[in-house]
N, CA, C and O atoms as CSV, one atom per row, in Angstrom:
chain,resi,resn,atom,element,x,y,z
A,1,MET,N,N,16.850,-70.379,51.771
A,1,MET,CA,C,17.949,-70.234,50.836
A,1,MET,C,C,18.092,-71.478,49.966
A,1,MET,O,O,18.633,-71.387,48.864
A,2,ALA,N,N,17.625,-72.635,50.427
A,2,ALA,CA,C,17.736,-73.868,49.660
A,2,ALA,C,C,16.806,-73.869,48.451
A,2,ALA,O,O,17.027,-74.634,47.512
A,3,ASP,N,N,15.766,-73.025,48.450
A,3,ASP,CA,C,14.835,-72.974,47.335
A,3,ASP,C,C,15.375,-72.166,46.160
A,3,ASP,O,O,14.899,-72.320,45.036
A,4,ALA,N,N,16.349,-71.318,46.403
A,4,ALA,CA,C,16.904,-70.486,45.339
A,4,ALA,C,C,17.674,-71.360,44.346
A,4,ALA,O,O,18.474,-72.202,44.752
A,5,PRO,N,N,17.431,-71.160,43.041
A,5,PRO,CA,C,18.155,-71.959,42.055
A,5,PRO,C,C,19.633,-71.593,42.040
A,5,PRO,O,O,19.999,-70.441,42.273
A,6,ALA,N,N,20.458,-72.560,41.770
A,6,ALA,CA,C,21.904,-72.315,41.697
A,6,ALA,C,C,22.187,-71.449,40.481
A,6,ALA,O,O,21.577,-71.627,39.427
A,7,ARG,N,N,23.101,-70.526,40.630
A,7,ARG,CA,C,23.463,-69.621,39.546
A,7,ARG,C,C,24.988,-69.573,39.437
A,7,ARG,O,O,25.700,-69.841,40.404
A,8,LEU,N,N,25.474,-69.228,38.244
A,8,LEU,CA,C,26.907,-69.172,37.988
A,8,LEU,C,C,27.180,-68.065,36.977
A,8,LEU,O,O,26.370,-67.818,36.083
A,9,ARG,N,N,28.317,-67.404,37.121
A,9,ARG,CA,C,28.698,-66.363,36.157
A,9,ARG,C,C,28.776,-66.960,34.757
A,9,ARG,O,O,29.256,-68.080,34.583
A,10,VAL,N,N,28.305,-66.216,33.758
A,10,VAL,CA,C,28.267,-66.737,32.395
A,10,VAL,C,C,29.669,-66.965,31.837
A,10,VAL,O,O,29.876,-67.935,31.108
A,11,ASP,N,N,30.636,-66.108,32.151
A,11,ASP,CA,C,31.986,-66.325,31.638
A,11,ASP,C,C,32.602,-67.590,32.230
A,11,ASP,O,O,33.329,-68.315,31.551
A,12,LYS,N,N,32.307,-67.842,33.482
A,12,LYS,CA,C,32.822,-69.041,34.137
A,12,LYS,C,C,32.171,-70.293,33.541
A,12,LYS,O,O,32.844,-71.303,33.331
A,13,TRP,N,N,30.865,-70.227,33.269
A,13,TRP,CA,C,30.180,-71.381,32.689
A,13,TRP,C,C,30.700,-71.677,31.285
A,13,TRP,O,O,30.913,-72.840,30.945
A,14,LEU,N,N,30.910,-70.646,30.463
A,14,LEU,CA,C,31.436,-70.852,29.110
A,14,LEU,C,C,32.819,-71.493,29.152
A,14,LEU,O,O,33.163,-72.297,28.285
A,15,TRP,N,N,33.606,-71.139,30.156
A,15,TRP,CA,C,34.928,-71.735,30.317
A,15,TRP,C,C,34.808,-73.176,30.812
A,15,TRP,O,O,35.507,-74.057,30.312
A,16,PHE,N,N,33.924,-73.430,31.799
A,16,PHE,CA,C,33.692,-74.794,32.298
A,16,PHE,C,C,33.250,-75.712,31.158
A,16,PHE,O,O,33.691,-76.858,31.079
A,17,ALA,N,N,32.374,-75.210,30.270
A,17,ALA,CA,C,31.829,-76.024,29.180
A,17,ALA,C,C,32.785,-76.126,27.997
A,17,ALA,O,O,32.453,-76.739,26.982
A,18,ARG,N,N,33.957,-75.536,28.119
A,18,ARG,CA,C,35.027,-75.626,27.134
A,18,ARG,C,C,34.705,-74.985,25.789
A,18,ARG,O,O,35.167,-75.457,24.750
A,19,PHE,N,N,33.918,-73.918,25.802
A,19,PHE,CA,C,33.689,-73.174,24.577
A,19,PHE,C,C,34.838,-72.208,24.313
A,19,PHE,O,O,35.068,-71.819,23.168
A,20,PHE,N,N,35.563,-71.818,25.362
A,20,PHE,CA,C,36.697,-70.917,25.241
A,20,PHE,C,C,37.863,-71.478,26.032
A,20,PHE,O,O,37.666,-72.122,27.062
A,21,LYS,N,N,39.082,-71.236,25.551
A,21,LYS,CA,C,40.278,-71.788,26.186
A,21,LYS,C,C,40.580,-71.164,27.539
A,21,LYS,O,O,41.205,-71.791,28.393
A,22,SER,N,N,40.137,-69.933,27.730
A,22,SER,CA,C,40.385,-69.281,29.009
A,22,SER,C,C,39.162,-68.479,29.424
A,22,SER,O,O,38.314,-68.128,28.603
A,23,ARG,N,N,39.095,-68.206,30.695
A,23,ARG,CA,C,37.975,-67.423,31.208
A,23,ARG,C,C,38.074,-65.983,30.696
A,23,ARG,O,O,37.055,-65.321,30.500
A,24,THR,N,N,39.280,-65.510,30.484
A,24,THR,CA,C,39.496,-64.169,29.951
A,24,THR,C,C,38.905,-64.038,28.551
A,24,THR,O,O,38.275,-63.028,28.238
A,25,LEU,N,N,39.104,-65.052,27.704
A,25,LEU,CA,C,38.528,-65.029,26.360
A,25,LEU,C,C,37.001,-65.056,26.417
A,25,LEU,O,O,36.334,-64.367,25.644
A,26,ALA,N,N,36.456,-65.845,27.325
A,26,ALA,CA,C,35.005,-65.901,27.486
A,26,ALA,C,C,34.467,-64.548,27.940
A,26,ALA,O,O,33.444,-64.084,27.437
A,27,ALA,N,N,35.152,-63.916,28.888
A,27,ALA,CA,C,34.728,-62.609,29.382
A,27,ALA,C,C,34.811,-61.555,28.279
A,27,ALA,O,O,33.957,-60.672,28.200
A,28,ALA,N,N,35.829,-61.641,27.434
A,28,ALA,CA,C,35.972,-60.684,26.336
A,28,ALA,C,C,34.836,-60.836,25.329
A,28,ALA,O,O,34.335,-59.842,24.803
A,29,GLN,N,N,34.430,-62.068,25.061
A,29,GLN,CA,C,33.315,-62.324,24.140
A,29,GLN,C,C,32.031,-61.717,24.692
A,29,GLN,O,O,31.263,-61.101,23.953
A,30,VAL,N,N,31.802,-61.890,25.979
A,30,VAL,CA,C,30.599,-61.353,26.611
A,30,VAL,C,C,30.668,-59.825,26.653
A,30,VAL,O,O,29.687,-59.154,26.332
A,31,SER,N,N,31.805,-59.275,27.042
A,31,SER,CA,C,31.977,-57.821,27.129
A,31,SER,C,C,31.787,-57.147,25.781
A,31,SER,O,O,31.344,-56.001,25.712
A,32,GLY,N,N,32.118,-57.848,24.724
A,32,GLY,CA,C,31.954,-57.304,23.376
A,32,GLY,C,C,30.509,-57.269,22.920
A,32,GLY,O,O,30.219,-56.774,21.831
A,33,GLY,N,N,29.592,-57.787,23.734
A,33,GLY,CA,C,28.179,-57.783,23.380
A,33,GLY,C,C,27.792,-58.864,22.400
A,33,GLY,O,O,26.791,-58.735,21.695
A,34,HIS,N,N,28.582,-59.942,22.345
A,34,HIS,CA,C,28.339,-61.006,21.373
A,34,HIS,C,C,27.547,-62.176,21.934
A,34,HIS,O,O,27.392,-63.191,21.255
A,35,LEU,N,N,27.048,-62.059,23.145
A,35,LEU,CA,C,26.340,-63.167,23.785
A,35,LEU,C,C,24.903,-62.757,24.091
A,35,LEU,O,O,24.630,-61.626,24.492
A,36,ARG,N,N,23.998,-63.703,23.893
A,36,ARG,CA,C,22.597,-63.496,24.258
A,36,ARG,C,C,22.175,-64.613,25.210
A,36,ARG,O,O,22.491,-65.784,25.001
A,37,ILE,N,N,21.458,-64.222,26.252
A,37,ILE,CA,C,20.881,-65.185,27.183
A,37,ILE,C,C,19.373,-65.098,27.018
A,37,ILE,O,O,18.773,-64.059,27.292
A,38,ASP,N,N,18.764,-66.183,26.573
A,38,ASP,CA,C,17.323,-66.221,26.296
A,38,ASP,C,C,16.906,-65.075,25.384
A,38,ASP,O,O,15.850,-64.474,25.584
A,39,GLY,N,N,17.727,-64.768,24.385
A,39,GLY,CA,C,17.400,-63.743,23.403
A,39,GLY,C,C,17.764,-62.329,23.799
A,39,GLY,O,O,17.650,-61.423,22.973
A,40,GLU,N,N,18.194,-62.103,25.023
A,40,GLU,CA,C,18.563,-60.766,25.495
A,40,GLU,C,C,20.072,-60.592,25.434
A,40,GLU,O,O,20.821,-61.412,25.963
A,41,ARG,N,N,20.517,-59.511,24.779
A,41,ARG,CA,C,21.953,-59.235,24.671
A,41,ARG,C,C,22.535,-58.945,26.055
A,41,ARG,O,O,21.948,-58.210,26.850
A,42,VAL,N,N,23.688,-59.531,26.322
A,42,VAL,CA,C,24.370,-59.372,27.610
A,42,VAL,C,C,25.753,-58.802,27.339
A,42,VAL,O,O,26.423,-59.216,26.394
A,43,SER,N,N,26.185,-57.847,28.168
A,43,SER,CA,C,27.515,-57.280,27.976
A,43,SER,C,C,28.364,-57.311,29.245
A,43,SER,O,O,29.459,-56.749,29.277
A,44,LYS,N,N,27.859,-57.964,30.286
A,44,LYS,CA,C,28.618,-58.072,31.532
A,44,LYS,C,C,28.962,-59.537,31.802
A,44,LYS,O,O,28.060,-60.370,31.890
A,45,PRO,N,N,30.249,-59.866,31.934
A,45,PRO,CA,C,30.653,-61.240,32.231
A,45,PRO,C,C,30.126,-61.733,33.578
A,45,PRO,O,O,30.083,-62.940,33.821
A,46,SER,N,N,29.725,-60.813,34.453
A,46,SER,CA,C,29.227,-61.210,35.768
A,46,SER,C,C,27.750,-61.605,35.738
A,46,SER,O,O,27.190,-61.995,36.763
A,47,GLU,N,N,27.121,-61.505,34.567
A,47,GLU,CA,C,25.717,-61.936,34.444
A,47,GLU,C,C,25.633,-63.416,34.820
A,47,GLU,O,O,26.503,-64.204,34.450
A,48,THR,N,N,24.591,-63.786,35.552
A,48,THR,CA,C,24.494,-65.167,36.008
A,48,THR,C,C,23.539,-65.972,35.129
A,48,THR,O,O,22.593,-65.439,34.549
A,49,VAL,N,N,23.818,-67.271,35.052
A,49,VAL,CA,C,22.988,-68.202,34.297
A,49,VAL,C,C,22.581,-69.353,35.204
A,49,VAL,O,O,23.199,-69.596,36.240
A,50,SER,N,N,21.543,-70.049,34.800
A,50,SER,CA,C,21.074,-71.208,35.547
A,50,SER,C,C,20.620,-72.265,34.544
A,50,SER,O,O,20.448,-71.950,33.367
A,51,PRO,N,N,20.423,-73.500,34.976
A,51,PRO,CA,C,19.959,-74.536,34.066
A,51,PRO,C,C,18.631,-74.129,33.414
A,51,PRO,O,O,17.728,-73.610,34.069
A,52,GLY,N,N,18.545,-74.382,32.103
A,52,GLY,CA,C,17.362,-74.022,31.343
A,52,GLY,C,C,17.560,-72.789,30.482
A,52,GLY,O,O,16.803,-72.576,29.535
A,53,ASP,N,N,18.564,-71.969,30.788
A,53,ASP,CA,C,18.842,-70.784,29.982
A,53,ASP,C,C,19.391,-71.198,28.621
A,53,ASP,O,O,20.088,-72.206,28.506
A,54,VAL,N,N,19.071,-70.412,27.589
A,54,VAL,CA,C,19.572,-70.665,26.237
A,54,VAL,C,C,20.567,-69.562,25.894
A,54,VAL,O,O,20.247,-68.376,25.974
A,55,LEU,N,N,21.775,-69.964,25.512
A,55,LEU,CA,C,22.834,-69.022,25.152
A,55,LEU,C,C,23.051,-69.046,23.645
A,55,LEU,O,O,23.056,-70.111,23.028
A,56,THR,N,N,23.229,-67.872,23.060
A,56,THR,CA,C,23.534,-67.737,21.641
A,56,THR,C,C,24.779,-66.881,21.520
A,56,THR,O,O,24.821,-65.765,22.038
A,57,PHE,N,N,25.813,-67.403,20.828
A,57,PHE,CA,C,27.069,-66.668,20.700
A,57,PHE,C,C,27.844,-67.184,19.496
A,57,PHE,O,O,27.706,-68.348,19.118
A,58,PRO,N,N,28.664,-66.317,18.887
A,58,PRO,CA,C,29.492,-66.775,17.775
A,58,PRO,C,C,30.719,-67.525,18.284
A,58,PRO,O,O,31.311,-67.163,19.300
A,59,GLN,N,N,31.081,-68.564,17.567
A,59,GLN,CA,C,32.299,-69.305,17.878
A,59,GLN,C,C,32.929,-69.693,16.555
A,59,GLN,O,O,32.403,-70.534,15.826
A,60,GLY,N,N,34.040,-69.087,16.257
A,60,GLY,CA,C,34.672,-69.321,14.965
A,60,GLY,C,C,33.821,-68.733,13.853
A,60,GLY,O,O,33.446,-67.562,13.910
A,61,SER,N,N,33.514,-69.536,12.840
A,61,SER,CA,C,32.731,-69.051,11.707
A,61,SER,C,C,31.245,-69.381,11.819
A,61,SER,O,O,30.498,-69.155,10.867
A,62,ARG,N,N,30.801,-69.910,12.957
A,62,ARG,CA,C,29.382,-70.243,13.095
A,62,ARG,C,C,28.817,-69.704,14.401
A,62,ARG,O,O,29.554,-69.343,15.318
A,63,VAL,N,N,27.511,-69.662,14.459
A,63,VAL,CA,C,26.820,-69.189,15.656
A,63,VAL,C,C,26.340,-70.408,16.434
A,63,VAL,O,O,25.668,-71.278,15.880
A,64,ARG,N,N,26.684,-70.470,17.707
A,64,ARG,CA,C,26.302,-71.588,18.562
A,64,ARG,C,C,25.060,-71.224,19.359
A,64,ARG,O,O,24.930,-70.098,19.840
A,65,VAL,N,N,24.153,-72.173,19.498
A,65,VAL,CA,C,22.966,-72.033,20.335
A,65,VAL,C,C,22.966,-73.250,21.260
A,65,VAL,O,O,22.901,-74.387,20.794
A,66,VAL,N,N,23.039,-73.007,22.576
A,66,VAL,CA,C,23.105,-74.103,23.543
A,66,VAL,C,C,22.138,-73.845,24.692
A,66,VAL,O,O,21.905,-72.703,25.089
A,67,ARG,N,N,21.585,-74.932,25.213
A,67,ARG,CA,C,20.735,-74.858,26.411
A,67,ARG,C,C,21.535,-75.421,27.569
A,67,ARG,O,O,22.100,-76.510,27.467
A,68,ILE,N,N,21.587,-74.688,28.664
A,68,ILE,CA,C,22.338,-75.113,29.835
A,68,ILE,C,C,21.559,-76.208,30.553
A,68,ILE,O,O,20.401,-76.011,30.920
A,69,LEU,N,N,22.195,-77.362,30.755
A,69,LEU,CA,C,21.584,-78.476,31.481
A,69,LEU,C,C,22.059,-78.530,32.923
A,69,LEU,O,O,21.297,-78.882,33.823
A,70,ALA,N,N,23.326,-78.178,33.139
A,70,ALA,CA,C,23.914,-78.200,34.482
A,70,ALA,C,C,24.969,-77.104,34.561
A,70,ALA,O,O,25.455,-76.626,33.537
A,71,LEU,N,N,25.316,-76.715,35.765
A,71,LEU,CA,C,26.285,-75.641,35.946
A,71,LEU,C,C,27.715,-76.148,36.060
A,71,LEU,O,O,28.638,-75.488,35.582
A,72,GLY,N,N,27.914,-77.284,36.671
A,72,GLY,CA,C,29.264,-77.801,36.850
A,72,GLY,C,C,29.964,-77.090,37.989
A,72,GLY,O,O,29.565,-76.000,38.399
A,73,ASP,N,N,30.999,-77.710,38.489
A,73,ASP,CA,C,31.745,-77.104,39.582
A,73,ASP,C,C,33.236,-77.013,39.275
A,73,ASP,O,O,34.017,-76.570,40.118
A,74,ARG,N,N,33.638,-77.433,38.064
A,74,ARG,CA,C,35.040,-77.345,37.664
A,74,ARG,C,C,35.146,-77.456,36.156
A,74,ARG,O,O,34.184,-77.827,35.483
A,75,ARG,N,N,36.306,-77.137,35.632
A,75,ARG,CA,C,36.580,-77.320,34.199
A,75,ARG,C,C,37.181,-78.711,34.048
A,75,ARG,O,O,38.387,-78.902,34.207
A,76,GLY,N,N,36.338,-79.661,33.743
A,76,GLY,CA,C,36.768,-81.045,33.661
A,76,GLY,C,C,37.092,-81.465,32.245
A,76,GLY,O,O,37.233,-80.622,31.359
A,77,PRO,N,N,37.212,-82.773,32.025
A,77,PRO,CA,C,37.495,-83.288,30.689
A,77,PRO,C,C,36.316,-83.047,29.740
A,77,PRO,O,O,35.212,-82.726,30.181
A,78,ALA,N,N,36.557,-83.203,28.453
A,78,ALA,CA,C,35.549,-82.898,27.434
A,78,ALA,C,C,34.221,-83.628,27.646
A,78,ALA,O,O,33.175,-82.989,27.529
A,79,PRO,N,N,34.201,-84.938,27.951
A,79,PRO,CA,C,32.904,-85.593,28.156
A,79,PRO,C,C,32.109,-84.982,29.316
A,79,PRO,O,O,30.882,-84.896,29.259
A,80,GLU,N,N,32.810,-84.566,30.350
A,80,GLU,CA,C,32.140,-83.916,31.483
A,80,GLU,C,C,31.596,-82.552,31.069
A,80,GLU,O,O,30.508,-82.157,31.486
A,81,ALA,N,N,32.360,-81.836,30.246
A,81,ALA,CA,C,31.926,-80.518,29.782
A,81,ALA,C,C,30.727,-80.628,28.851
A,81,ALA,O,O,29.837,-79.778,28.893
A,82,GLN,N,N,30.687,-81.662,28.007
A,82,GLN,CA,C,29.574,-81.833,27.074
A,82,GLN,C,C,28.281,-82.191,27.783
A,82,GLN,O,O,27.201,-82.005,27.224
A,83,ALA,N,N,28.369,-82.697,28.989
A,83,ALA,CA,C,27.174,-83.024,29.766
A,83,ALA,C,C,26.534,-81.772,30.374
A,83,ALA,O,O,25.435,-81.847,30.922
A,84,LEU,N,N,27.209,-80.628,30.281
A,84,LEU,CA,C,26.688,-79.399,30.857
A,84,LEU,C,C,25.676,-78.700,29.958
A,84,LEU,O,O,24.952,-77.818,30.419
A,85,TYR,N,N,25.613,-79.080,28.680
A,85,TYR,CA,C,24.742,-78.362,27.749
A,85,TYR,C,C,24.152,-79.291,26.692
A,85,TYR,O,O,24.621,-80.408,26.472
A,86,GLU,N,N,23.099,-78.778,26.046
A,86,GLU,CA,C,22.484,-79.442,24.896
A,86,GLU,C,C,22.689,-78.506,23.708
A,86,GLU,O,O,22.315,-77.335,23.765
A,87,ASP,N,N,23.274,-79.014,22.651
A,87,ASP,CA,C,23.563,-78.186,21.486
A,87,ASP,C,C,22.305,-78.047,20.635
A,87,ASP,O,O,21.772,-79.044,20.148
A,88,LEU,N,N,21.832,-76.822,20.454
A,88,LEU,CA,C,20.639,-76.540,19.656
A,88,LEU,C,C,20.991,-75.863,18.340
A,88,LEU,O,O,20.100,-75.405,17.625
A,89,THR,N,N,22.272,-75.794,18.010
A,89,THR,CA,C,22.715,-75.127,16.800
A,89,THR,C,C,22.102,-75.804,15.588
A,89,THR,O,O,22.248,-77.015,15.417
A,90,PRO,N,N,21.415,-75.041,14.741
A,90,PRO,CA,C,20.808,-75.660,13.552
A,90,PRO,C,C,21.881,-76.119,12.571
A,90,PRO,O,O,22.796,-75.366,12.240
A,91,ASP,N,N,21.759,-77.358,12.113
A,91,ASP,CA,C,22.711,-77.905,11.157
A,91,ASP,C,C,22.284,-77.624,9.723
A,91,ASP,O,O,23.018,-77.932,8.783
A,92,SER,N,N,21.106,-77.043,9.552
A,92,SER,CA,C,20.576,-76.829,8.211
A,92,SER,C,C,21.262,-75.678,7.482
A,92,SER,O,O,21.101,-75.541,6.269
A,93,LEU,N,N,22.022,-74.851,8.194
A,93,LEU,CA,C,22.696,-73.743,7.547
A,93,LEU,C,C,23.961,-74.242,6.863
A,93,LEU,O,O,24.883,-74.702,7.536
A,94,PRO,N,N,24.017,-74.159,5.530
A,94,PRO,CA,C,25.212,-74.654,4.833
A,94,PRO,C,C,26.393,-73.719,5.033
A,94,PRO,O,O,26.237,-72.504,5.151
A,95,GLU,N,N,27.570,-74.312,5.067
A,95,GLU,CA,C,28.789,-73.519,5.147
A,95,GLU,C,C,28.974,-72.809,3.801
A,95,GLU,O,O,28.600,-73.349,2.760
A,96,ALA,N,N,29.536,-71.632,3.819
A,96,ALA,CA,C,29.797,-70.896,2.586
A,96,ALA,C,C,30.863,-71.633,1.792
A,96,ALA,O,O,31.937,-71.943,2.307
A,97,GLU,N,N,30.553,-71.909,0.535
A,97,GLU,CA,C,31.507,-72.624,-0.297
A,97,GLU,C,C,32.402,-71.617,-0.994
A,97,GLU,O,O,31.927,-70.640,-1.574
A,98,SER,N,N,33.677,-71.864,-0.933
A,98,SER,CA,C,34.627,-70.932,-1.523
A,98,SER,C,C,34.815,-71.189,-3.006
A,98,SER,O,O,35.374,-70.343,-3.705
A,99,GLY,N,N,34.362,-72.341,-3.512
A,99,GLY,CA,C,34.533,-72.635,-4.923
A,99,GLY,C,C,35.887,-73.247,-5.222
A,99,GLY,O,O,36.271,-73.350,-6.387
A,100,GLY,N,N,36.604,-73.648,-4.215
A,100,GLY,CA,C,37.892,-74.287,-4.413
A,100,GLY,C,C,39.033,-73.305,-4.299
A,100,GLY,O,O,38.840,-72.156,-3.903
A,101,PRO,N,N,40.235,-73.764,-4.649
A,101,PRO,CA,C,41.406,-72.893,-4.526
A,101,PRO,C,C,41.378,-71.792,-5.597
A,101,PRO,O,O,40.628,-71.869,-6.570
A,102,ARG,N,N,42.191,-70.798,-5.396
A,102,ARG,CA,C,42.270,-69.703,-6.360
A,102,ARG,C,C,42.833,-70.211,-7.673
A,102,ARG,O,O,43.677,-71.107,-7.686
A,103,PRO,N,N,42.367,-69.638,-8.788
A,103,PRO,CA,C,42.906,-70.087,-10.079
A,103,PRO,C,C,44.359,-69.655,-10.254
A,103,PRO,O,O,44.786,-68.614,-9.754
A,104,THR,N,N,45.091,-70.474,-10.968
A,104,THR,CA,C,46.477,-70.132,-11.281
A,104,THR,C,C,46.480,-69.097,-12.398
A,104,THR,O,O,45.433,-68.768,-12.955
A,105,LYS,N,N,47.656,-68.592,-12.718
A,105,LYS,CA,C,47.747,-67.601,-13.787
A,105,LYS,C,C,47.298,-68.212,-15.121
A,105,LYS,O,O,46.654,-67.555,-15.939
A,106,ARG,N,N,47.645,-69.448,-15.310
A,106,ARG,CA,C,47.255,-70.154,-16.543
A,106,ARG,C,C,45.736,-70.305,-16.606
A,106,ARG,O,O,45.127,-70.081,-17.652
A,107,ASP,N,N,45.115,-70.693,-15.459
A,107,ASP,CA,C,43.657,-70.813,-15.407
A,107,ASP,C,C,42.998,-69.464,-15.668
A,107,ASP,O,O,41.995,-69.385,-16.377
A,108,ARG,N,N,43.555,-68.415,-15.099
A,108,ARG,CA,C,42.999,-67.072,-15.263
A,108,ARG,C,C,43.002,-66.657,-16.730
A,108,ARG,O,O,42.032,-66.074,-17.214
A,109,ARG,N,N,44.087,-66.957,-17.434
A,109,ARG,CA,C,44.171,-66.628,-18.868
A,109,ARG,C,C,43.132,-67.408,-19.667
A,109,ARG,O,O,42.527,-66.874,-20.597
A,110,ALA,N,N,42.929,-68.662,-19.306
A,110,ALA,CA,C,41.924,-69.471,-20.003
A,110,ALA,C,C,40.521,-68.914,-19.751
A,110,ALA,O,O,39.705,-68.876,-20.672
A,111,ILE,N,N,40.232,-68.488,-18.543
A,111,ILE,CA,C,38.928,-67.900,-18.225
A,111,ILE,C,C,38.726,-66.613,-19.007
A,111,ILE,O,O,37.652,-66.382,-19.563
A,112,ASP,N,N,39.763,-65.769,-19.052
A,112,ASP,CA,C,39.674,-64.521,-19.796
A,112,ASP,C,C,39.467,-64.781,-21.274
A,112,ASP,O,O,38.713,-64.053,-21.920
A,113,ALA,N,N,40.121,-65.809,-21.839
A,113,ALA,CA,C,39.959,-66.149,-23.256
A,113,ALA,C,C,38.533,-66.593,-23.539
A,113,ALA,O,O,37.974,-66.258,-24.583
A,114,LEU,N,N,37.937,-67.349,-22.613
A,114,LEU,CA,C,36.551,-67.791,-22.802
A,114,LEU,C,C,35.562,-66.626,-22.725
A,114,LEU,O,O,34.556,-66.601,-23.434
A,115,LYS,N,N,35.862,-65.683,-21.869
A,115,LYS,CA,C,34.978,-64.521,-21.718
A,115,LYS,C,C,35.164,-63.521,-22.851
A,115,LYS,O,O,34.311,-62.662,-23.071
A,116,GLY,N,N,36.278,-63.633,-23.570
A,116,GLY,CA,C,36.545,-62.654,-24.626
A,116,GLY,C,C,36.944,-61.322,-24.056
A,116,GLY,O,O,36.507,-60.276,-24.537
A,117,ASP,N,N,37.777,-61.350,-23.027
A,117,ASP,CA,C,38.210,-60.145,-22.332
A,117,ASP,C,C,38.987,-59.236,-23.260
A,117,ASP,O,O,39.982,-59.667,-23.842
A,118,PRO,N,N,38.555,-57.956,-23.420
A,118,PRO,CA,C,39.249,-57.052,-24.331
A,118,PRO,C,C,40.640,-56.648,-23.836
A,118,PRO,O,O,41.410,-56.075,-24.606
A,119,ALA,N,N,40.979,-56.921,-22.601
A,119,ALA,CA,C,42.295,-56.562,-22.083
A,119,ALA,C,C,43.390,-57.390,-22.742
A,119,ALA,O,O,44.556,-56.997,-22.710
A,120,ASP,N,N,43.038,-58.540,-23.347
A,120,ASP,CA,C,44.034,-59.389,-24.005
A,120,ASP,C,C,44.464,-58.826,-25.359
A,120,ASP,O,O,45.526,-59.186,-25.868
A,121,ASP,N,N,43.654,-57.950,-25.944
A,121,ASP,CA,C,43.954,-57.427,-27.282
A,121,ASP,C,C,45.060,-56.447,-27.281
A,121,ASP,O,O,45.423,-55.924,-28.335
């Protein structure tokens, strides 16, 4: 039994590593089919992970890719949680630029005047 690698539920590991505020939120993300372990879609929070597995999942507006380095035995402080994984998320993907704040009514009229919008006639 000592030769068997240690394993941990994926929802519990995501909570230990502080990717989600609660284990329930982590389980909901997995149940929704939004998590991949080594490229395979997972939909059961009881799926187990071990060191060396690569997880891919959305978090906020970006997709996270992490390699599990350790399993951990508790939800500790942030530095302890960051030691559980290696972040492989590519930084080369630019964030979508919104182009700044929405134009005001005055700006909109100026844009329409430049375009020669027939609605002004």
